C-alpha positions in Angstrom: 55.3 -1.4 -23.8 54.6 -4.4 -21.6 51.1 -5.6 -20.5 51.4 -3.9 -17.0 51.9 -0.5 -18.6 49.0 -1.1 -21.0 46.8 -2.2 -18.1 47.7 1.0 -16.2 46.6 3.1 -19.2 43.4 1.2 -19.3 42.7 1.9 -15.7 43.4 5.6 -16.2 41.0 5.8 -19.2 38.2 3.9 -17.4 38.4 5.9 -14.1 38.4 9.2 -16.0 35.3 8.1 -17.9 33.6 7.0 -14.6 34.5 10.4 -12.9 33.1 12.3 -15.9 29.9 10.2 -15.9 29.3 10.8 -12.2 29.9 14.6 -12.5 27.5 14.9 -15.5 24.7 13.1 -13.7 21.4 15.1 -13.3 20.4 15.9 -9.7 23.8 14.6 -8.5 23.8 13.6 -4.9 26.7 13.8 -2.5 27.6 10.1 -2.9 28.1 10.6 -6.7 30.3 13.6 -6.1 32.5 11.7 -3.8 32.7 8.8 -6.2 33.7 11.2 -9.0 36.5 12.6 -6.7 37.6 9.1 -5.8 37.7 8.1 -9.5 39.5 11.3 -10.5 42.2 10.6 -7.9 42.7 7.0 -9.2 42.8 8.5 -12.8 45.7 10.8 -11.9 47.5 8.0 -10.0 47.1 5.5 -12.9 48.2 8.2 -15.4 51.4 9.0 -13.4 52.2 5.2 -13.1 51.7 4.9 -16.9 54.2 7.6 -17.7 56.6 6.3 -15.1 56.6 2.8 -16.7 56.7 4.0 -20.2 60.3 3.9 -21.5 59.8 7.1 -23.6 58.4 9.1 -20.7 59.6 12.6 -20.0 59.7 14.6 -16.8 60.0 11.4 -14.7 60.5 13.4 -11.5 57.2 15.2 -11.9 55.3 12.0 -12.7 56.9 10.4 -9.6 55.7 13.4 -7.4 52.2 13.1 -8.9 52.1 9.4 -8.2 53.2 9.8 -4.6 50.8 12.7 -4.0 47.7 11.2 -5.6 48.5 7.8 -4.0 48.6 9.4 -0.6 45.1 10.8 -1.3 43.6 7.5 -2.2 42.7 6.3 1.4 41.1 9.6 2.3 39.0 9.7 -0.9 38.0 6.0 -0.5 37.0 6.5 3.2 35.0 9.6 2.4 33.1 7.8 -0.4 32.4 4.6 1.5 31.3 6.4 4.6 28.7 8.3 2.5 27.8 5.2 0.5 27.3 3.1 3.6 25.4 5.8 5.4 27.8 6.0 8.4 27.2 9.1 10.6 29.8 11.8 10.3 30.4 12.4 14.0 31.4 8.8 15.0 33.8 8.7 12.0 35.4 12.0 12.8 38.6 10.4 14.3 39.1 8.1 11.2 38.6 11.1 8.9 41.2 13.2 10.8 43.7 10.3 10.8 43.3 9.9 7.0 43.6 13.6 6.5 46.8 13.7 8.5 48.3 10.8 6.5 47.3 12.3 3.2 48.9 15.7 4.1 52.1 13.8 5.1 52.1 12.1 1.7 51.7 15.4 0.0 54.6 16.9 1.9 56.8 13.9 0.8 55.6 14.4 -2.8 56.5 18.2 -3.1 59.8 18.0 -1.2 63.1 16.2 -2.0 61.9 13.4 0.3 60.3 12.0 -2.8 63.7 10.7 -3.8 64.2 9.0 -0.4 63.2 5.4 -0.5 62.2 5.1 3.2 59.9 8.1 2.9 58.2 6.5 -0.1 57.9 3.2 1.8 56.3 5.1 4.7 53.8 6.6 2.3 53.1 3.2 0.8 52.6 1.7 4.3 50.1 4.5 5.1 48.2 3.9 1.9 48.0 0.2 2.6 46.9 0.7 6.2 44.3 3.3 5.2 42.8 0.9 2.6 42.8 -1.8 5.2 40.8 0.6 7.5 38.3 1.2 4.6 38.0 -2.6 4.2 37.4 -3.0 7.9 34.6 -0.4 7.8 33.0 -2.2 4.8 33.2 -5.5 6.6 31.8 -4.1 9.8 28.8 -2.6 8.0 28.3 -5.8 6.2 28.3 -7.8 9.5 25.9 -5.4 11.1 23.4 -5.4 8.2 19.9 -6.7 9.1 18.8 -7.9 5.7 20.1 -10.7 3.7 20.0 -8.7 0.5 22.1 -5.8 1.9 24.6 -8.3 3.4 25.0 -10.0 0.0 25.5 -6.6 -1.7 28.2 -5.5 0.8 29.9 -8.9 0.6 30.3 -8.5 -3.2 31.9 -5.1 -2.6 34.2 -6.3 0.2 35.5 -9.3 -1.8 36.0 -7.1 -4.9 37.8 -4.4 -2.9 40.0 -6.9 -1.1 41.1 -8.5 -4.4 41.7 -5.2 -6.0 43.8 -3.9 -3.1 45.9 -7.1 -2.8 46.7 -7.3 -6.6 47.3 -3.5 -6.9 49.7 -3.7 -4.0 51.6 -6.5 -5.7 51.7 -4.4 -8.9 53.4 -1.6 -6.9 56.2 -3.7 -5.6 58.6 -3.0 -8.6 58.4 0.7 -7.8 60.0 0.0 -4.4 62.7 -2.3 -5.8 60.9 -5.5 -5.2 60.8 -7.8 -8.2 57.4 -9.0 -9.4 56.3 -10.5 -12.7 54.8 -7.8 -15.0 51.3 -9.3 -15.1 49.3 -6.1 -14.6 46.4 -7.9 -12.9 46.1 -5.2 -10.3 45.2 -2.5 -12.7 42.8 -4.8 -14.6 41.0 -5.9 -11.4 40.9 -2.3 -10.2 39.3 -1.2 -13.4 36.6 -4.0 -13.2 36.0 -3.2 -9.5 35.5 0.6 -10.1 33.1 -0.2 -13.0 31.2 -2.6 -10.8 31.1 0.0 -8.0 29.6 2.6 -10.4 26.9 0.0 -11.3 26.2 -0.6 -7.7 25.4 3.1 -7.2 23.0 3.0 -10.2 21.6 -0.5 -9.7 19.9 -0.5 -6.3 18.7 -4.1 -6.6 20.9 -7.0 -5.8 19.3 -9.0 -8.6 20.3 -6.4 -11.1 23.9 -6.8 -9.9 23.5 -10.5 -10.4 22.4 -9.8 -14.0 25.3 -7.4 -14.5 27.8 -10.0 -13.3 26.1 -12.5 -15.7 26.5 -10.0 -18.6 30.2 -9.7 -17.7 30.6 -13.4 -17.9 28.7 -13.5 -21.2 30.9 -10.8 -22.7 34.0 -12.6 -21.5 32.9 -16.0 -22.8 31.9 -14.4 -26.1 35.2 -12.6 -26.4 37.1 -15.8 -25.8 35.1 -17.6 -28.5 35.7 -14.8 -31.0 39.4 -14.8 -30.2 39.6 -18.5 -30.8 37.9 -18.2 -34.2 40.1 -15.3 -35.2 43.3 -16.8 -33.9 42.5 -20.2 -35.4 42.1 -18.8 -38.9 45.0 -16.3 -38.7 47.7 -17.8 -36.5 48.7 -20.7 -38.9 49.6 -18.2 -41.7 53.1 -17.8 -40.4 55.3 -15.5 -42.5 53.1 -15.5 -45.6 51.6 -12.0 -45.6 49.4 -12.7 -48.7 47.5 -15.4 -46.7 47.3 -13.2 -43.6 45.1 -10.6 -45.2 43.0 -13.2 -46.9 42.4 -15.2 -43.7 41.7 -11.9 -41.8 38.8 -11.2 -44.3 37.6 -14.8 -44.0 37.7 -14.6 -40.2 35.8 -11.3 -40.2 33.0 -12.8 -42.4 32.8 -15.9 -40.2 32.5 -13.8 -37.0 29.9 -11.5 -38.5 27.8 -14.5 -39.6 28.1 -16.4 -36.3 28.0 -13.4 -33.9 24.2 -13.0 -33.3 23.3 -16.8 -33.0 26.4 -17.4 -31.0 25.7 -14.6 -28.7 22.2 -15.9 -28.0 23.6 -19.4 -27.4 26.3 -18.1 -25.0 23.8 -16.0 -23.1 21.4 -18.9 -22.8 24.2 -21.2 -21.6 25.5 -18.7 -19.1 22.1 -18.0 -17.6 21.1 -21.7 -17.6 24.4 -22.6 -15.9 24.9 -19.8 -13.4 21.3 -18.7 -12.8 19.3 -21.8 -13.3 16.4 -20.8 -11.2 16.0 -17.5 -13.1 16.3 -19.3 -16.4 13.5 -21.7 -15.4 11.2 -18.9 -14.3 11.7 -17.0 -17.6 11.0 -20.2 -19.6 7.9 -20.9 -17.6 6.6 -17.4 -18.1 7.2 -17.6 -21.8 5.1 -20.8 -21.8 2.5 -19.1 -19.8 2.4 -16.2 -22.2 1.8 -18.7 -25.1 -1.0 -20.5 -23.2 -2.9 -17.3 -22.6 -3.3 -16.9 -26.3 -5.7 -19.8 -26.4 -8.1 -18.3 -23.7 -11.2 -16.2 -24.5 -13.1 -15.7 -21.3 -11.6 -13.6 -18.4 -12.5 -16.2 -15.9 -10.5 -18.8 -17.8 -7.7 -16.4 -18.2 -7.5 -15.8 -14.5 -7.3 -19.6 -13.8 -4.6 -20.1 -16.4 -2.4 -17.1 -15.4 -2.7 -17.5 -11.6 -2.2 -21.2 -11.6 0.8 -20.8 -14.0 2.4 -18.2 -11.7 1.9 -20.4 -8.6 3.4 -23.4 -10.5 6.7 -21.4 -10.9 7.2 -21.7 -7.1 8.5 -18.1 -7.2 5.1 -16.5 -6.3 3.3 -16.8 -3.0 0.5 -14.3 -3.7 -1.0 -13.4 -7.1 -4.3 -11.8 -8.2 -6.0 -10.4 -11.2 -8.1 -7.3 -11.1 -10.5 -6.1 -13.8 -12.3 -2.8 -14.4 -15.8 -3.1 -12.9 -18.8 -2.6 -15.2 -21.3 -1.6 -12.6 -19.4 1.2 -10.8 -16.0 3.0 -11.0 -13.2 0.9 -9.6 -11.4 -2.4 -10.1 -13.0 -5.7 -8.9 -10.9 -8.7 -7.8 -11.5 -11.4 -10.4 -9.5 -14.2 -8.9 -6.5 -14.8 -6.6 -4.1 -17.3 -5.2 -2.8 -17.2 -1.7 -4.3 -15.1 1.2 -7.3 -13.1 0.0 -6.6 -9.4 -0.9 -9.3 -6.7 -0.8 -12.3 -7.5 -3.0 -12.5 -4.1 -4.6 -10.3 -1.1 -5.4 -12.2 2.2 -5.2 -11.1 5.0 -7.6 -9.5 7.0 -4.8 -7.5 4.0 -3.8 -6.4 3.0 -7.3 -5.5 6.6 -8.2 -1.8 6.2 -7.2 -1.3 3.2 -9.4 -3.2 4.8 -12.3 -1.0 7.9 -11.9 2.2 5.7 -12.1 0.9 3.8 -15.2 0.0 7.1 -16.9 3.6 8.2 -16.5 4.7 5.1 -18.5 5.6 2.6 -15.8 4.7 -0.9 -17.0 5.6 -2.4 -13.6 5.2 -0.9 -10.2 7.5 -2.4 -7.5 7.0 -2.1 -3.8 10.8 -2.2 -3.2 11.3 0.7 -5.5 8.7 2.7 -3.7 10.3 1.9 -0.3 13.7 2.9 -1.6 12.4 6.2 -3.0 10.6 7.0 0.2 13.9 6.5 2.1 15.8 8.8 -0.3 13.1 11.6 0.0 13.0 11.4 3.8 16.8 11.8 3.9 16.3 15.1 2.0 13.8 16.6 4.4 15.1 18.9 7.2 15.2 17.2 10.6 15.5 20.3 12.7 14.9 24.1 12.7 18.5 24.7 11.7 18.7 22.2 8.9 18.2 23.1 5.2 17.3 21.2 2.1 20.6 21.1 0.4 19.4 19.3 -2.7 16.9 20.2 -5.4 13.3 20.3 -4.3 11.4 22.2 -1.7 10.1 20.4 1.4 6.5 21.0 0.2 7.2 19.2 -3.1 9.0 16.4 -1.3 6.2 16.0 1.2 3.7 15.9 -1.7 5.7 13.1 -3.5 6.0 11.3 -0.2 2.2 11.3 0.2 1.8 10.0 -3.4 4.3 7.2 -2.7 2.6 6.4 0.6 -0.7 6.0 -1.2 0.9 3.8 -3.8 2.5 1.7 -1.1 -0.8 1.4 0.8 -2.7 0.2 -2.3 0.1 -2.3 -3.0 -0.4 -3.6 0.6 -4.2 -3.8 0.0 -3.6 -5.9 -3.1 -0.9 -8.0 -1.4 1.4 -7.2 -4.2 5.2 -6.8 -4.5 4.9 -6.0 -8.2 1.7 -4.7 -9.9 1.5 -4.5 -13.7 -1.3 -2.4 -15.3 -3.2 -4.1 -18.1 -3.3 -1.5 -20.8 -5.9 -1.6 -23.7 -5.0 1.4 -25.8 -4.8 4.4 -23.3 -7.1 2.7 -20.7 -6.1 0.6 -17.7 -8.5 -2.3 -17.8 -7.0 -4.1 -14.9 -4.0 -5.1 -12.9 -1.9 -8.3 -12.5 -0.3 -8.4 -9.1 2.4 -10.8 -7.8 4.4 -11.1 -4.6 6.9 -13.4 -3.1 6.8 -12.7 0.6 9.9 -14.8 1.3 12.4 -12.3 -0.2 12.3 -8.6 -0.7 13.8 -8.6 -4.2 11.9 -11.4 -5.8 12.4 -10.8 -9.5 15.4 -9.8 -11.7 14.9 -7.4 -14.6 14.6 -10.1 -17.2 12.0 -11.8 -15.1 10.1 -8.6 -14.7 10.2 -8.2 -18.5 8.7 -11.7 -18.9 6.0 -10.8 -16.3 5.2 -7.6 -18.3 4.8 -9.7 -21.5 2.3 -12.0 -19.6 0.4 -8.8 -18.5 0.4 -7.5 -22.0 -1.1 -10.8 -23.3 -3.7 -10.7 -20.5 -4.7 -7.2 -21.6 -5.0 -8.4 -25.2 -7.2 -11.3 -24.1 -9.5 -9.1 -22.0 -9.9 -6.7 -24.9 -10.6 -9.5 -27.3 -13.1 -11.0 -24.8 -15.1 -7.7 -24.9 -15.1 -7.7 -28.7 -16.2 -11.4 -28.6 -19.0 -10.6 -26.2 -20.1 -7.7 -28.5 -20.2 -10.0 -31.4 -22.2 -12.6 -29.5 -24.6 -9.8 -28.4 -24.9 -8.6 -32.0 -25.6 -12.1 -33.3 -28.1 -12.7 -30.6 -29.9 -9.5 -31.3 -29.9 -10.3 -35.0 -31.5 -13.6 -34.3 -34.0 -12.0 -32.1 -34.8 -9.4 -34.8 -35.5 -12.1 -37.4 -37.6 -14.0 -34.9 -39.5 -10.9 -33.7 -40.7 -10.1 -37.2 -42.5 -13.5 -37.5 -43.5 -13.3 -33.9 -45.3 -10.0 -34.3 -47.2 -11.4 -37.3 -48.1 -14.8 -35.8 -49.1 -13.5 -32.3 -50.5 -10.0 -32.9 -53.0 -11.1 -35.6 -54.7 -13.7 -33.4 -54.6 -11.4 -30.4 -56.3 -8.7 -32.4 -59.0 -11.2 -33.6 -59.6 -12.4 -30.0 -59.8 -8.9 -28.6 -62.2 -7.8 -31.4 -64.4 -10.9 -30.9 -64.7 -10.3 -27.2 -65.5 -6.7 -27.6 -68.1 -7.5 -30.3 -70.0 -9.6 -27.9 -72.8 -7.9 -26.0 -72.0 -8.1 -22.3 -75.7 -7.7 -21.5 -76.4 -11.1 -23.0 -73.9 -12.8 -20.7 -74.8 -13.7 -17.1 -73.5 -11.1 -14.7 -71.3 -13.6 -12.9 -69.5 -14.4 -16.2 -68.8 -10.8 -17.2 -65.6 -10.9 -15.2 -64.1 -13.4 -17.6 -64.6 -11.0 -20.5 -62.5 -8.4 -18.6 -59.8 -11.0 -17.8 -59.6 -12.0 -21.5 -59.2 -8.4 -22.6 -56.7 -7.6 -19.8 -54.5 -10.7 -20.7 -54.7 -9.9 -24.4 -53.4 -6.4 -23.7 -50.7 -7.7 -21.5 -49.6 -10.2 -24.1 -49.6 -7.5 -26.7 -47.4 -5.4 -24.4 -44.9 -8.3 -24.0 -44.6 -8.5 -27.8 -44.1 -4.8 -28.0 -41.3 -4.8 -25.4 -39.7 -7.8 -27.1 -39.7 -5.9 -30.4 -38.2 -2.9 -28.7 -35.4 -4.9 -27.1 -34.5 -6.8 -30.3 -34.7 -3.7 -32.5 -31.2 -2.1 -33.0 -30.9 1.2 -31.1 -30.4 4.3 -33.3 -30.2 7.2 -30.9 -30.5 10.7 -32.2 -27.8 12.2 -30.0 -27.9 16.0 -29.4 -26.9 18.3 -26.5 -29.7 17.7 -23.9 -30.6 19.2 -20.5 -31.3 16.3 -18.1 -33.4 18.5 -15.8 -35.8 19.5 -18.6 -36.2 15.8 -19.7 -37.1 14.9 -16.1 -39.6 17.7 -15.7 -41.3 16.7 -19.0 -41.3 13.1 -17.9 -43.1 13.7 -14.6 -45.6 16.0 -16.2 -46.7 13.0 -18.2 -46.7 10.8 -15.1 -48.9 13.1 -13.0 -51.9 10.9 -13.6 -50.0 7.7 -12.9 -48.6 8.7 -9.5 -50.5 6.8 -6.8 -52.1 9.0 -4.1 -50.1 7.1 -1.4 -46.7 7.9 -3.0 -45.0 11.2 -2.5 -42.8 12.4 -5.4 -39.9 14.6 -4.6 -37.7 16.3 -7.3 -34.3 17.6 -6.1 -32.8 19.0 -9.3 -29.4 20.7 -9.3 -29.5 24.4 -10.1 -27.1 24.0 -13.0 -25.9 21.0 -14.9 -23.8 20.8 -18.1 -25.7 19.3 -21.0 -25.2 15.7 -22.0 -24.9 14.1 -25.5 -28.1 12.0 -25.5 -31.4 11.2 -27.1 -34.1 13.0 -25.1 -36.9 10.6 -26.1 -35.0 7.5 -25.2 -33.9 9.1 -21.9 -37.6 9.9 -21.2 -38.3 6.2 -21.8 -35.7 5.2 -19.2 -37.0 7.7 -16.6 -40.6 6.5 -17.2 -39.6 2.9 -16.7 -37.7 3.6 -13.5 -40.5 5.7 -12.0 -43.2 3.1 -12.8 -41.1 0.4 -11.3 -40.8 2.4 -8.1 -44.5 3.1 -8.0 -45.2 -0.7 -8.3 -42.6 -1.5 -5.6 -44.6 0.7 -3.1 -48.2 -0.6 -3.2 -48.8 0.6 0.4 -47.3 4.0 -0.2 -43.9 5.6 0.2 -41.6 8.2 -1.2 -39.8 8.4 -4.6 -36.9 10.9 -4.6 -35.5 11.9 -8.0 -32.3 14.0 -7.7 -29.6 15.3 -10.1 -26.1 16.6 -9.4 -22.8 17.2 -11.0 -20.1 14.8 -10.0 -16.5 14.2 -11.0 -15.5 10.8 -12.3 -12.0 10.6 -11.0 -11.4 7.2 -12.4 -12.1 8.4 -15.9 -9.8 11.4 -15.3 -6.8 9.2 -14.3 -7.6 6.4 -16.7 -8.4 8.4 -19.9 -6.4 11.5 -19.2 -9.4 13.8 -19.9 -9.1 17.5 -19.3 -12.4 17.4 -17.4 -14.2 14.3 -16.4 -17.6 15.7 -15.2 -20.6 13.4 -15.1 -24.3 14.1 -14.6 -25.8 11.8 -12.0 -29.5 11.0 -11.9 -30.8 9.1 -8.9 -34.1 7.3 -8.4 -34.5 6.3 -4.8 -37.6 4.8 -3.4 -38.7 3.6 0.1 -39.9 0.2 -1.0 -38.8 -3.2 0.2 -35.6 -3.1 -1.8 -34.1 -5.7 -4.1 -33.0 -9.1 -2.7 -29.3 -9.9 -2.8 -29.7 -12.9 -5.1 -31.7 -10.8 -7.6 -29.4 -7.7 -7.6 -26.9 -9.2 -10.0 -29.5 -10.3 -12.5 -32.1 -7.5 -12.7 -30.5 -6.2 -16.0 -30.6 -9.7 -17.6 -33.3 -10.0 -20.3 -36.4 -11.9 -19.2 -35.4 -11.9 -15.6 -38.1 -10.5 -13.4 -39.3 -10.5 -9.7 -42.9 -9.4 -10.6 -45.7 -11.8 -11.0 -46.7 -10.4 -14.4 -43.5 -8.8 -15.4 -41.7 -9.4 -18.7 -38.1 -8.9 -17.5 -37.3 -6.6 -20.4 -37.9 -3.1 -19.0 -34.5 -2.7 -17.1 -32.7 -4.5 -19.9 -33.9 -1.9 -22.4 -33.0 0.9 -20.0 -29.5 -0.5 -19.7 -29.1 -0.7 -23.5 -30.3 2.9 -23.9 -28.0 4.3 -21.3 -25.0 2.3 -22.6 -25.8 3.5 -26.1 -25.3 7.1 -24.8 -21.9 6.3 -23.2 -23.4 6.2 -19.7 -23.8 3.7 -16.9 -26.7 2.5 -14.8 -26.2 0.7 -11.5 -28.5 -0.4 -8.7 -27.8 0.0 -5.0 -30.2 -1.7 -2.6 -30.4 -3.2 0.8 -33.4 -5.4 1.8 -35.9 -3.3 3.7 -34.2 0.0 2.9 -35.5 0.7 -0.6 -33.8 0.7 -4.0 -31.7 3.3 -5.6 -30.9 3.4 -9.4 -28.0 5.6 -10.3 -27.5 6.8 -13.9 -24.3 8.6 -14.8 -23.9 10.4 -18.2 -20.8 12.1 -19.3 -21.2 15.9 -19.3 -20.2 18.2 -22.1 -17.3 20.6 -21.5 -19.3 23.7 -20.5 -18.4 26.4 -18.1 -20.8 27.3 -15.4 -22.4 30.7 -16.0 -21.6 33.4 -13.6 -24.4 34.0 -11.1 -26.1 37.3 -11.3 -26.0 39.4 -8.1 -29.2 38.9 -6.1 -31.2 42.0 -5.1 -31.2 42.7 -1.4 -34.1 41.1 0.6 -36.5 43.2 2.5 -37.5 42.3 6.1 -40.6 40.4 5.0 -38.7 38.2 2.6 -36.0 37.6 5.2 -38.7 36.4 7.7 -40.2 34.1 5.1 -36.8 32.6 4.3 -36.1 32.1 8.0 -39.5 30.4 8.4 -38.7 28.1 5.4 -35.4 27.1 6.9 -37.0 26.4 10.3 -39.7 24.3 8.7 -37.1 22.2 6.8 -35.1 21.7 9.9 -38.2 20.5 11.8 -39.1 18.2 9.0 -35.6 16.6 9.0 -35.8 16.2 12.8 -39.3 14.5 12.6 -37.9 12.2 9.9 -34.9 11.2 12.0 -37.2 10.5 15.0 -39.6 8.4 12.9 -36.7 6.3 11.5 -35.3 5.9 14.9 -38.7 4.8 16.3 -39.1 2.2 13.5 -35.6 0.9 14.0 
């Protein structure tokens, strides 16, 4: 059996495997079905040629008929596949299809009649096959020439060159069947096998860079095979006619190959990538260095500078940004960026599409993949009243997925990202690393994306370690404050108590009336200093909340009963409590301390009078739902909104910092203590304020998983009660109208 016969058998086996793989594919599209038919036809043709060339073949006439018949079908099968693959409309290609069908039928007639033994008839069929394949190549070249993108032109150029070489060499291999002598090299079958395998990879690998990688792997395997053949042949070939040495050297060669295979494979891969894909090799190497450098960073700000500068230095990135989970409100805040500025903040509704993709296991979200998927889904939707969805999936489901993909593409545009990698800390997405090279559509190959994912994983680790480091610093600081506070209480409170006692022991009647005011000042300042020490002790003392299911509305009602005597006459207090709220896991006494502090601050902010509105409601934390995968993500919101002067912009970021205050006699510890208490109960507290429009403090506490009780049917109202209800609604409407007019007048 010569090498040409063996190559024909190889082509038959590979094309059969490719046809079976395409037919067994889930959700198989039309292009895969046509590829399977094309491969199956090549399998039958190669199988017939194998038996024709094999000396021990039997039934030569039947194999010759099969070869002629399946060969005549090759142009029609190839044209049908490539027209579908290239997206050519069926109506303009109708004439070419009909011509191919007529030629194939003619070939089948020759195959099943005695004409199969007539040499001119077989030459006519061969000429038709060659002309039909030339027409397919012309279609491929025309589509390549008319492509509008560089990436698509390069992809089609690969296919055209491969198909041209396969057709030419396969034609030369066929010459001996027509009586034309040609050396038995078998290159046509080998090249056809490689081309069909490459064509199958083109169907599955939509990215040109993945095809580059695939070609690189072919080169690696070829080079590695040649090296192994050289080792094996070098140790075995010199044996000659001595069989005892042949087996011994075979064992030695096998051990040598097993020992050298892994390191040799790594070296060969590195050499091939560095030689053929030098730019990609340099990027991967730089990203590996960048990954190692991030291990020496602790603070997120330093991490952003190192990572973003490192990405820009690769010269393969025009835009990059780092986003971190915001502490003050749901969403992701832009930490730093390079290139044109993206949006400064991602709201939960905006980030939901990326969070959904990351929850499904995607470590990298590519804009090009989203665009390609959108194009595939739009092709499935019916375009007219008579059209039907021929593939799996109803139009409603496809429309829903299109909306989700559209949201993801929109947020990628907002971030100026071609690839976005979620930063995962456990099961939480703590941020995003976004990159984009606006110069090319397919900016990164799969190994480059893998290196970027490793950088993102290291960033997530640094961010998580940074939080732990901040917690350790806070613990150490509180420990130092605790030790200092014990001595402070003893050293300050004892003299204060003595001063206050001495002042109160003096008889005010023996002091001139003009000097009595100084006694009051001393007592007042002693009390204030004692309050400072008390607050300092409260802040430095470790919190040990006694958590239990708690009704927030009940705690608020008890708090404002205690505050009845403290509410200024010029301040109007309004409670707008929700009818039903789930309980929260909290310490009622500590919550009462928070509410008291916020209410007293609001009273002090409105010395000339105003309105304090305290409201509660049940909200849904969508960010927590997508990020943590909770069955329910309900939160109880408590809002304290006043009509005071508001908080200045320069003070808003620092009001929760210990010892920072905007009051003349404030300690700066009240809000810091409130924040510690709320955080200790797994909640958040944020401030929203605009100068001149009052301040609003929002507390959000996670609600327990409780079902809302069914409302009891209300008894029917009599006419008098209906009239009173109408009067109340009218009064509320008039009050709202007067308020709008008053605000409009002030504006």
